[in-house]
N, C-alpha and C positions, 0 to 999 in steps of 0.2 A: 468495845463493841461485843455484845453478847451473841450467842449462837443464833438466836432468832433473828436479830437485826442483820447479821452477816448473811444468813440464808435468804432473807427478804431482798437484800441488795443483790445477791447472786441471782435469784429468780428474776428480778426485774431486768437486770442486765442481760441474762440469757434470753428472755423473751424479746427484748428490744433488738438484740443482735441475731436472734433465731439460731443460736449456737452457744456452746460453752464459752464463756468470755475470757478464757485463758488457755494456754497450751497444757495438755495433759500428757504426762509421761510416767511410765513405771520403771524407768531406768534407775538402778541403785535404790530401789524402794524396799526396805526391810518388811514393811507392812504387807506389800504384795507378795513377797517371797514366803512369808509365814502363814498366810491365809489363802484359802481357795476363793475363787470368784464368788461362789455361792455363799461362803462365810462372810465375805465383805458386803455382798448385797444384803444379807440378813442383818448384819450389824447396822448398816445404814437404815434399813427399814425400821428396825427396832428403835434407833435413835430418833427418827422422825415421829414414830408413834408416841414415844415418851414426851417429846416436845409438844405434840398436839394435845395429849392428855393434860399436861401441865397448864397449857394455855386455856383449855376448856375449864379446868378447875378454878383458874384465876379470873375467868370471864374476859380473856384477852382475845381479840380477833385472830383468826388463823389464815395465813396466806395459802391460797389454793390456785389451781390452774384448771380452767374449763376447756377441755379438749375439743368440745363441739364448737365453741366460739373462738377458740385459740386466744383466750385472754386470761391474764392473771386477775385474781380478785381477793378481797378480804372477806372471810365469812365470820359474822358476828355471832355471839352466843344465842341470839334470838333467831338465827337462820338467815338474817338479811345478808345480801351480798353487795359489796361495793367494788365494781370493776376498776382496774387501773386505767388511767387515761394516758394516752400517748402524747 
């Protein structure tokens, strides 16, 4: 499973459960100990932006979330949106 597919699975599950779909812990995490919260946030945001740019270049739809309607959707290169069905 590539990162894009994994992220889409995560987003769909998070939306359906209205929560992170697994327990989150920083106990015994070297990554957390070595980086500040701001550095982790920045690294995540950079990774997401790289993935979005790669998908746009390849013409692949991008998974997004509409905060107004509270629904996940795919955004196609032509701007069309396809909302997830429950």
